N, C-alpha and C positions, 0 to 999 in steps of 0.2 A: 271435485273433479268436473262435475257438471257445470259449475259456475265458471271454471277456467275455460271449458269448451265454449260456453256462451260468449265470454270475453274475446276469445280468439276468433269466433265467427263474426262478432261485432267489428273487430279490427279488419277482418277479411273484407267485409262489405265496404268499409271506408277506403281501404287500399285498392280494392278492385275497381272503384268507381271511374277513375280516369282511364284505366285500361279498357273498360267496357265502352266508354264513349269513343276512345280512339280506335278500338278494334271494329266497332260498328261503322265508324267513319271510313276505315280502310275497306270494309265490306262493300259499301256503296261505290267507292272509287274503283276497286278492282273488279267488281261485278260488271262495271261499265268498260273494263279493258284498260284502265289507267293504273299502272304500278305507282304506289305512293309511299316511297321511302321517306318523303318529307313530313310524315305524321309527327315525328319528333320535333321538327322545327316549328310546325304550326302550334303544337301544344306549348312549347316554350315561348313563342311570340305572343300567343293569347294570354298566357299566364302573366307576362310582363305588362301587356296592355291593360288587362283587367285590374291588376294591382295598382298600376300607375293612375288609372282613371278613378278607381275606388278611393285612393288616397287623396286625390285632388277634389273630387266631388262629394266624398263622404257617403257614397251609396254603392253597395255591392251590386245592385241591379244595373246601374250605369256602367260599372266596371265590367259586368258580364256582357253588356252590349258592345263595349269597346273591344273586349277580348274576342267576341265572335266576328266583329268587323275586321280585326287584324288577321284572324285565321282565314276568313273567307278571301281576304285580299291576297294572302299567300297562296291559297288554293287556286285563285284566278291566274296568278303568275305561273304556277305549275301548269295550268290548263293552256295558257297562252304559249308556253314553250312546247308542250307535248301534243296538244290538239291542233292549234292553229299552225304552228311551225313544224309539227311532226318531229320534235327533238327527242333525244334519248330520255326516257322516263327516270332512269336511275341517276343520271348525271344531274338532271333538274332537281330531283329530290335531295340529293347530297348537297347541291349548291344552296338550296333553301336552308337546310340544317346548319351548314357552315356559316352562312351570312347571319342568320338569326342568332346563333350562339354568340357571335361577336357584337352584333348590333344591340342586343338587349343590354349587355353590360355597358357598352359605350353610352347609350342613351340614359341609362339609370345613373351612371356616374355624372353625366353632364347635367341632368335635370335635378337629381336629388343629392349628389355628392356624398353617397354613403357606401362607396366601394362596391358598386354593382348590385346594391339592394334598393328596395323601396322602403319608405317609412312603414312602421308597424301599423297594421289595420286594427281598429277597434270599433265597437258599436255597430252602427248600420253599414259600415264599410265592409263588414264580413257577413257571410251567410251563416246564421246561427242555427243551432240544433232545434228540432221540432219535437216537443213532448206530446205524445198521444193522450187523449182523454183517459183518465183513471189509471195512467201508467204508474203513478206513485202509490196509489191505493192497492193495485194488484201485484206490486213487486214481491210481496211476502207470500203469494200463492205459489205452491211448489210447481216446478216445471213450466206450466202455462204462464204464470205470472212473470217468471224470469225471462222467458222467450219474448213475451209481449213488451215488458218494461225495459229490458236491457239489450235485446237484439233488434226488435222491430222498431221500437221507439227510440228517440234521441239522436236521429241523424238529421242532417240539413237537407233542404229540398232537392239539391242536385244529386244526392245519393239515390233518392226515390225516383228521380227523373231518369237516371242511368238505367235502372232496372225496368222502368216502364218503357224505355226505348227499345227493349228487346222484342216484346210482342208487337210494338208498332212497326219495327223494322221487318219482322216476319210478315206482317200483313201487307206492308208496302211492297216488299220484294215479290211475294208469291200470290197476292190476291188483288192487285191493282194493274191497270193498263200500263202505268208508268213502270212498275216492277217488271212486267213482261218485256217491255221495250228495253229496259235497262239490262236485263239478262241476255236478251237477244243481241244487243250491241256488243256485249262482252264475248259472245260466242260466235256470232256471224254478222258482222256489221254490213257486209255487202247485201245480205238479205233484207236488213232493215232499210238500207238506202234504196233498194229496189221497190220497197213498199211505199216510198215517198216520204219517209221520216228522216229528219236530219240527225245523223250520227253525232256530229259535233255538239248540237243542242242538247241531246240526251247526256252526253259525257260532261258538258259544262254544268248541267243541273246536278249530276251526281257529285261533281266536285264542290258545288255550293253546299250541298248537304254534308259532305265530308268536312268542309270548313266550319260549318255550324257546330258539328259534333266535336271537332277538335277544339273549337273555341270554348265549349262547355267543359271539356277536360282540363284545359289550361286555366280557366277561371276557377274551377274547383280547387286546383292545386294551390293557387295564390290567395284566394278570397274565402275559402271554406276550410280546406284541410290544413292550410297554414295561414299565417297572418301577415302575408306580404310576399314579395318576390325575392328569390335568392338566385344567385348565379347557377346556371345549369340545373335548375330544380326539377326539370322533367326527368332527369336521371335515367335515360334510356327507356322510358315508358312507351315511347312511340315504336321502338324496335320490339319490345315485348308484346305490344299490341299486334304487330305484324306476325309475330310468332304464334300468338293466340288465334289469329285469323287463319293461318295455315293449319294449325292444330285442329281448329274447328271446321276445316275444309270449306270455308266461305259460306257457312250456314249460321244463322243468328243464335240458335239455342246452344249448339256445340261451342260456338265462340264464347258465349257467356260462361259456360262451364270451364273453358280453358282459362278465362280471365279470373274466375273464382279460384281455380287451382293455383295460379300464380300469386294471387292475393293471399291465399291461405299460407303458402310457403313464406311469403314476406312477413306475415303475422307471426308465424312460427319462428322465423329468424329473430324478430324483435323479442319474442317471449323467451327464447333460449339463451339470450345473452347473459353471461354470468352464471348459468346453471351448471352444476356439477353432474356429470354423467358417470355412473359407476363403471370402474375399469378403464375409463378414458380420462376423467378429470374435467376441468373446465375447458370447453371448446372455445378457441379464439373467436372473437367477434367477427373478424373478417371472413372466417370460414363459414359462419352462419349467414352473414349478409350476402354471400356470393351464391347461395343455394338457388334462388329464383333464376339467376342468370345461367347457372350451370344447366338447370332443367331446360331453359330456353334453347341452349346449344344442343342438348341431347335430343330434344324434340325435332329441331330443324335438321339434325343429322339423319333423321329417317326412322325414329322409333315410333312414329305414329301411323305407319303404313303409308301407302302411296297417296299423296295429296295432289290431285290434279286440278289446277286452277282453270278459269275461263280460257277458252281456246285462243281468243284474240288479245289476251292481256299483254300489254307492252308493245303491241304492234301498231305503228301509226297507220291510220286509215287514209287511203288516197281515193277520192271519189272517181269512179269510172266514168269516162266520157263516151257518149254515143258516137 
């Protein structure tokens, strides 16, 4: 029983990683007052760019750089539409998701001719798992050894980076001058402008960070968790990250817990496939797989209490003239 729990928690960490990256990306963006429905598109675009570059250059690190550049580029397009031209945030985000969904398949078919996929990645083209010192020797030790060897050890570097980003984000948002200005821009941009600080500059910086984190999420999907790009491989993770962001009420640690909850349900869904439940029988695979998405809908329907976002979120800022 304990070993099964460890295996499920191990799977939870792996599945939660892209959600954590994407939810933190949305946190930076929305704390600055920018609604980012386009998380899904940035994850998918970076996953394709990372896999394509890793396949061509044979390096997962080069793939990661290309994935981040693709995601930051999409974030800047979103910023250009919403900040510079004061466009509708939702429309811009949906447009990015739609365009990327079609463009990734078109480019992959044109470049690789594999029906919307990239070639399988092997060796240095993937982020491989890291084994901690003495993990094999301690595996037989009851409880502690299993936690150290099977839960904490054996993940790739992006998994550890995702969890490390939570305290970094907390520090950046609540303990730095940039974080103070970021929160102020999302709450009262007029006050920030009155203090002589550029609202647009702060929001663009937030979107750059958002793009970097989405780039990490996408690169993880295609070069670490999987061995290449597949059509629509983001599978709604951007939307689930937004749900986790609302569930966590735009705070880093509660957002992490929400992502872990979604990841755990996903791990349970995989584990429950084909399992006979007394009095019910074998639950259909589709019913198990839909659990995380049902929870997302229930949470967004208001079962988390009142979640109040930044006051200026989604509102274009027009500089007042003397």
